[in-house]
C-alpha positions as CSV (number, residue, x, y, z in Angstrom):
1,M,0.0,0.0,0.0
2,T,1.3,3.4,-0.9
3,H,1.3,5.9,1.9
4,P,0.6,9.6,1.3
5,F,3.6,11.9,1.1
6,S,4.5,13.6,4.4
7,W,6.7,16.7,4.4
8,R,7.3,16.1,8.1
9,K,8.8,12.6,7.5
10,Y,10.7,13.8,4.4
11,I,12.3,16.7,6.3
12,R,13.2,14.4,9.2
13,H,14.7,11.9,6.6
14,I,16.8,14.7,5.1
15,L,17.9,16.1,8.5
16,T,19.0,12.8,9.9
17,G,20.8,12.0,6.6
18,V,22.7,15.3,6.7
19,C,23.8,14.6,10.2
20,F,25.2,11.3,9.2
21,I,27.0,12.7,6.2
22,Y,28.3,15.6,8.1
23,G,29.3,13.5,11.1
24,F,31.1,10.8,9.0
25,G,32.9,13.5,7.0
26,H,34.4,14.9,10.2
27,L,35.1,11.4,11.6
28,D,37.0,10.7,8.4
29,K,39.2,13.8,8.9
30,A,39.8,12.8,12.5
31,L,40.8,9.3,11.4
32,E,43.2,10.5,8.7
33,S,46.1,10.6,11.2
34,T,45.5,7.0,12.4
35,S,47.8,4.3,11.1
36,V,45.0,2.1,9.8
37,V,43.5,4.8,7.6
38,Q,46.9,5.9,6.4
39,H,47.8,2.4,5.4
40,L,44.5,1.9,3.5
41,E,45.0,5.2,1.6
42,K,48.6,4.3,0.7
43,A,47.5,0.9,-0.6
44,N,44.8,2.6,-2.6
45,L,47.3,5.1,-4.0
46,D,49.8,2.4,-4.9
47,A,47.1,0.4,-6.7
48,L,46.1,3.5,-8.7
49,F,49.8,4.1,-9.7
50,H,50.1,0.5,-10.8
51,G,47.1,0.8,-13.1
52,K,48.2,4.2,-14.6
53,P,49.1,4.2,-18.3
54,L,52.8,4.9,-19.0
55,D,53.2,8.5,-20.0
56,V,56.7,9.4,-21.4
57,S,57.8,12.9,-20.4
58,K,58.1,15.5,-23.1
59,D,60.1,17.8,-20.9
60,I,62.6,15.7,-19.0
61,F,65.6,13.7,-20.3
62,L,68.0,11.5,-18.2
63,V,71.7,11.0,-18.8
64,T,73.0,8.3,-16.5
65,V,76.2,6.5,-15.6
66,T,75.4,2.9,-16.1
67,D,77.3,-0.2,-14.9
68,D,79.1,-0.3,-18.3
69,D,80.0,3.3,-18.0
70,Y,81.2,2.8,-14.4
71,S,83.6,0.0,-15.5
72,Q,84.7,1.3,-18.9
73,I,84.8,5.1,-18.4
74,F,85.6,5.3,-14.7
75,G,87.5,2.0,-14.3
76,G,85.2,0.8,-11.6
77,I,86.6,3.4,-9.1
78,S,84.6,5.6,-6.7
79,P,84.3,8.5,-6.3
80,L,84.0,9.1,-10.0
81,A,86.9,11.0,-11.5
82,P,86.0,14.7,-11.8
83,A,87.9,15.1,-15.1
84,K,85.8,12.4,-16.7
85,M,82.6,13.9,-15.2
86,S,83.5,17.3,-16.6
87,E,83.9,15.7,-20.0
88,I,80.4,14.2,-19.8
89,L,79.0,17.6,-18.6
90,S,80.6,19.3,-21.6
91,A,78.9,16.7,-23.9
92,I,75.5,17.4,-22.2
93,L,75.9,21.2,-22.4
94,E,76.8,21.1,-26.1
95,H,73.1,20.1,-26.6
96,H,72.0,23.3,-24.9
97,P,69.5,22.0,-22.4
98,K,67.4,24.6,-20.6
99,V,68.3,23.3,-17.2
100,L,70.7,20.6,-16.0
101,G,70.5,18.9,-12.6
102,V,73.7,17.2,-11.5
103,D,72.9,14.4,-9.0
104,F,76.5,13.7,-7.9
105,D,78.6,14.7,-5.0
106,T,80.8,17.4,-6.5
107,S,82.2,18.9,-3.2
108,G,85.7,17.6,-4.1
109,W,85.8,19.5,-7.4
110,K,88.4,22.1,-6.2
111,D,90.3,22.8,-9.4
112,I,88.0,21.4,-12.1
113,E,86.8,24.0,-14.6
114,V,83.1,23.7,-15.1
115,P,82.3,23.8,-18.8
116,S,80.8,27.0,-20.1
117,H,77.0,26.9,-20.1
118,E,75.6,30.2,-21.1
119,G,71.8,29.8,-21.5
120,T,71.7,26.7,-19.3
121,T,71.1,26.8,-15.5
122,I,72.9,24.1,-13.6
123,V,71.3,22.9,-10.3
124,W,74.1,21.2,-8.3
125,A,73.1,18.6,-5.7
126,R,74.5,19.4,-2.2
127,E,74.3,17.1,0.7
128,L,73.3,18.0,4.3
129,I,76.2,17.0,6.5
130,S,75.8,16.4,10.2
131,A,78.9,16.9,12.4
132,G,79.5,18.1,15.9
133,G,75.7,18.4,16.6
134,Q,75.3,20.8,13.6
135,T,73.8,20.1,10.2
136,Q,75.3,22.2,7.4
137,L,75.3,22.2,3.6
138,G,78.0,20.4,1.8
139,G,80.2,21.9,-0.9
140,M,79.9,22.3,-4.7
141,P,82.4,23.0,-7.5
142,T,84.6,26.0,-6.6
143,R,84.5,27.2,-10.2
144,A,80.8,26.9,-10.7
145,A,79.1,29.9,-12.4
146,T,77.5,32.5,-10.2
147,S,74.2,32.0,-12.1
148,D,74.1,28.3,-11.0
149,C,71.9,27.2,-8.1
150,Y,71.8,24.2,-5.9
151,G,69.4,21.9,-4.0
152,V,69.4,19.1,-1.5
153,P,68.6,15.6,-3.1
154,S,66.1,14.8,-0.4
155,Y,64.0,11.6,-0.4
156,V,61.1,11.3,2.1
157,P,60.2,7.7,2.8
158,D,57.0,6.7,4.6
159,D,57.0,4.4,7.6
160,D,57.0,1.4,5.2
161,S,60.1,2.8,3.5
162,V,58.3,3.6,0.3
163,I,58.8,7.0,-1.2
164,R,55.5,8.6,-2.1
165,E,56.0,12.2,-1.1
166,Y,58.5,15.0,-1.5
167,S,59.5,18.1,0.6
168,S,60.2,21.5,-0.9
169,S,62.7,22.2,1.9
170,A,65.4,20.4,3.9
171,V,66.0,21.5,7.5
172,G,69.6,22.4,8.6
173,S,70.8,23.6,12.0
174,D,69.8,27.2,11.5
175,R,68.0,27.5,8.1
176,L,65.9,25.9,5.4
177,Y,67.5,24.8,2.2
178,P,65.7,24.2,-1.2
179,T,65.6,20.7,-2.6
180,V,66.8,19.7,-6.1
181,P,63.4,19.2,-7.8
182,V,62.1,22.6,-6.5
183,N,64.9,24.5,-8.2
184,L,64.9,22.3,-11.3
185,A,61.2,23.1,-11.8
186,A,61.8,26.8,-11.0
187,A,64.6,27.2,-13.5
188,F,62.7,25.3,-16.2
189,Q,59.8,27.7,-15.8
190,N,62.1,30.8,-16.0
191,H,61.6,31.5,-12.3
192,P,64.5,32.5,-10.0
193,C,66.0,29.7,-8.0
194,I,65.0,29.3,-4.4
195,V,67.7,30.2,-1.9
196,E,68.3,29.2,1.7
197,Q,66.3,30.9,4.3
198,P,67.1,31.4,8.0
199,F,64.5,30.2,10.5
200,K,61.7,32.7,11.2
201,D,62.2,34.2,14.7
202,R,65.2,31.9,15.0
203,K,62.8,29.0,15.8
204,K,63.4,25.7,14.1
205,P,60.2,24.6,12.2
206,G,58.4,21.5,12.9
207,D,57.5,19.0,10.1
208,V,58.1,20.6,6.7
209,P,54.9,20.1,4.6
210,R,55.0,17.2,2.2
211,K,53.2,16.7,-1.1
212,L,52.5,13.5,-3.1
213,I,54.8,12.7,-6.1
214,N,52.7,12.1,-9.2
215,Y,54.6,9.1,-10.6
216,A,54.2,9.0,-14.4
217,G,55.3,5.4,-14.5
218,D,58.5,3.5,-13.8
219,A,61.9,4.3,-15.1
220,R,60.5,4.1,-18.7
221,A,58.6,7.3,-18.1
222,F,61.7,9.3,-19.2
223,N,63.9,9.1,-22.3
224,R,67.5,8.5,-21.4
225,L,71.0,8.1,-22.7
226,S,73.9,6.5,-21.0
227,A,77.0,8.6,-20.5
228,G,78.9,6.4,-23.0
229,A,76.2,6.7,-25.6
230,L,76.1,10.5,-25.2
231,L,79.9,10.8,-25.7
232,Q,79.5,8.8,-28.9
233,L,76.9,11.3,-30.1
234,R,79.4,14.2,-30.1
235,G,79.8,15.6,-33.5
236,S,76.9,13.7,-35.0
237,G,74.6,16.8,-35.2
238,A,71.9,15.1,-33.1
239,H,70.6,17.3,-30.2
240,P,68.0,15.3,-28.3
241,L,68.6,17.3,-25.1
242,K,68.0,20.7,-26.5
243,D,65.7,22.9,-24.4
244,K,65.0,20.0,-22.1
245,M,65.3,19.6,-18.3
246,V,68.2,17.1,-18.1
247,L,69.2,15.2,-15.0
248,F,72.6,13.7,-14.8
249,G,72.9,10.9,-12.3
250,G,74.0,7.4,-11.5
251,S,72.2,4.1,-12.3
252,Y,75.1,1.8,-11.6
253,R,74.8,-0.8,-8.8
254,A,77.9,0.4,-6.9
255,A,76.2,3.7,-6.2
256,R,73.6,2.0,-4.0
257,D,71.1,4.8,-4.9
258,A,67.9,2.9,-5.5
259,Y,64.8,3.2,-3.4
260,P,61.3,1.5,-3.2
261,T,58.5,3.5,-4.7
262,P,54.8,2.7,-5.6
263,V,56.0,1.7,-9.1
264,G,59.0,-0.4,-8.0
265,Y,62.6,0.3,-7.1
266,L,63.9,3.4,-8.9
267,D,67.3,5.1,-9.0
268,G,67.5,8.3,-7.0
269,V,67.9,10.4,-10.2
270,V,64.7,8.9,-11.5
271,I,62.8,9.8,-8.3
272,L,64.2,13.4,-8.6
273,A,62.9,13.5,-12.2
274,Q,59.5,12.2,-11.1
275,T,59.3,14.8,-8.4
276,A,60.5,17.7,-10.6
277,Q,57.8,16.8,-13.2
278,S,55.2,16.7,-10.4
279,L,56.0,20.4,-9.8
280,L,55.4,21.4,-13.4
281,P,52.0,22.8,-14.4
282,G,49.5,20.1,-15.3
283,H,51.4,17.3,-13.5
284,E,50.6,18.1,-9.9
285,L,48.8,15.4,-7.9
286,R,46.2,17.2,-5.9
287,T,44.4,16.1,-2.7
288,E,42.2,19.1,-2.0
289,R,38.9,18.5,-0.3
290,G,37.3,21.9,-0.9
291,G,35.4,23.2,-3.8
292,V,33.2,21.2,-6.2
293,L,36.0,18.7,-6.9
294,G,36.9,18.0,-3.3
295,N,33.2,17.8,-2.3
296,W,32.1,15.7,-5.3
297,S,31.3,12.6,-3.3
298,A,29.4,14.7,-0.7
299,I,27.3,16.2,-3.5
300,Q,26.5,12.7,-4.8
301,S,25.5,11.6,-1.3
302,Y,23.1,14.6,-0.9
303,V,21.5,13.8,-4.3
304,I,21.0,10.2,-3.3
305,L,19.6,11.4,0.0
306,L,17.1,13.7,-1.6
307,V,15.9,11.3,-4.3
308,G,16.2,8.0,-2.4
309,Y,13.4,8.8,0.0
310,F,10.9,8.2,-2.8
311,L,12.2,4.6,-3.3
312,P,11.1,1.6,-1.2
313,K,13.5,1.2,1.7
314,G,14.6,-2.3,0.6
315,W,15.4,-1.1,-2.9
316,R,17.1,2.0,-1.5
317,L,19.5,-0.1,0.6
318,A,20.1,-2.6,-2.2
319,I,20.9,0.1,-4.7
320,T,23.3,1.8,-2.3
321,L,25.1,-1.5,-1.5
322,V,25.5,-2.4,-5.2
323,T,26.2,1.0,-6.8
324,G,27.9,2.7,-3.9
325,P,31.2,0.8,-4.0
326,I,31.2,0.9,-7.8
327,D,30.6,4.6,-7.7
328,A,33.3,5.1,-5.1
329,F,35.8,3.0,-7.0
330,F,35.2,4.6,-10.4
331,G,34.9,8.0,-9.0
332,N,38.3,7.6,-7.4
333,W,39.7,6.1,-10.6
334,I,38.3,8.8,-12.9
335,W,39.4,11.8,-10.8
336,F,42.9,10.2,-10.4
337,Y,43.5,9.5,-14.1
338,T,41.7,12.5,-15.6
339,G,41.9,15.2,-12.9
340,A,45.2,14.2,-11.3
341,T,43.4,14.2,-8.0
342,F,43.6,11.6,-5.2
343,L,40.4,11.6,-3.2
344,S,38.6,9.2,-0.8
345,F,35.0,8.5,-1.6
346,M,34.4,6.0,1.2
347,P,33.3,8.3,4.1
348,Y,30.1,9.3,2.2
349,L,29.3,5.8,1.1
350,V,29.6,4.6,4.7
351,S,27.5,7.5,5.9
352,L,24.7,6.6,3.5
353,L,24.7,3.0,4.5
354,A,24.8,4.0,8.2
355,H,21.8,6.3,7.7
356,Q,19.8,3.7,5.9
357,T,20.6,1.1,8.5
358,Y,19.5,3.6,11.2
359,E,16.2,4.1,9.4
360,H,15.6,0.4,9.1
361,I,16.3,0.0,12.9
362,M,13.9,2.9,13.7
363,D,11.2,1.4,11.5
364,Y,11.7,-2.0,13.1
365,R,11.4,-0.5,16.6
366,A,8.2,1.4,15.6
367,L,6.7,-1.8,14.2
368,T,7.6,-3.8,17.3
369,K,6.0,-1.1,19.5
370,E,2.9,-1.0,17.4
371,N,2.7,-4.8,17.6
372,R,2.9,-4.8,21.4
373,E,0.2,-2.1,21.7
374,M,-2.1,-4.0,19.3
375,K,-1.7,-7.2,21.4
376,A,-2.4,-5.3,24.5
377,R,-5.6,-3.9,23.1
378,L,-6.8,-7.3,21.9
379,M,-6.1,-8.8,25.3
380,A,-8.0,-5.9,27.0
381,H,-11.1,-6.7,25.0
382,G,-10.8,-10.5,25.5
383,L,-10.0,-11.1,21.9
384,P,-7.6,-13.9,20.8
385,V,-4.0,-12.8,20.0
386,P,-2.7,-14.2,16.8
387,E,0.2,-16.6,17.3
388,R,3.4,-16.2,15.3
389,Q,3.6,-18.9,12.6
390,E,6.8,-21.0,12.7
391,D,8.4,-22.1,9.5
């Protein structure tokens, strides 16, 4: 039997639903800092990265010292000979890249002439060195150009040792230093390089904000040449590095510079490239929760709440149970692959299920109370009370 529409019941349905959605939204924010939720979000993010189509970068090129280069060019000796390194840098700079990141320790380059590189900004990697209770910045080539800049090759592992995030600053004893990807991206976009900054009010900051790296794939996401192959290209007229962001680093086993990431083990220079690309326009991986995008799942929940009242309760619950997880999964997938945004749709799905379960419980309690009152009236008038039929 169809009951007449009641505004009072409809408004009560909406108000209780809003309370559930609002409450579970705040509960989700409160649970974000718990290890269980963080591990679930990391697993979700890793799965999304694994399903992401490979996208080869159009802006970034890698030049790496491979195992063959290490044995043939450098004789298997570490640290790598500065004179040979300078020769490779000259070969890179002959291609006129827009910016060149050098992911090697060059603090020992005291008398090595850095090749001329007018029109190319070099970002030198500089380590943070702890000694005597102080953390200070390591050196760089003494004959580097004044227009060059530097950055700290910082990797930020999670508690499971997987690198998913990056930091724009590295903390020293008395100041903040820029990281390599930040200055690579700045120079590539014709912005001035970031320089070191003393602590505000001489107070050491707490945790430096982190952002997610938007992995474009594994190591195949970047075109690359080995150092040996690049030297062989000299004089050929080919210029594959022209106007690119080039990173020069090591991919030989003796460097021990590979780290776990959501897309597998990657060399440090590849992680820096992934991070630098994440800082370029159109490649950021956003996690905002405000605006239409951030509140998309909440908007969907409110629509279901407004319309679902007019469906039978059994159908309403069944539709939510079937379509909710599908909608949450595909919503997460679509926003990640088309909008470069990582969002969680689960809190609002859970809130809808909790609200509908609550309504079923309230209906059951109302029917139980009505049944008891009916039996009491029948007994008061001496009428027989129907017995429950057993199956």
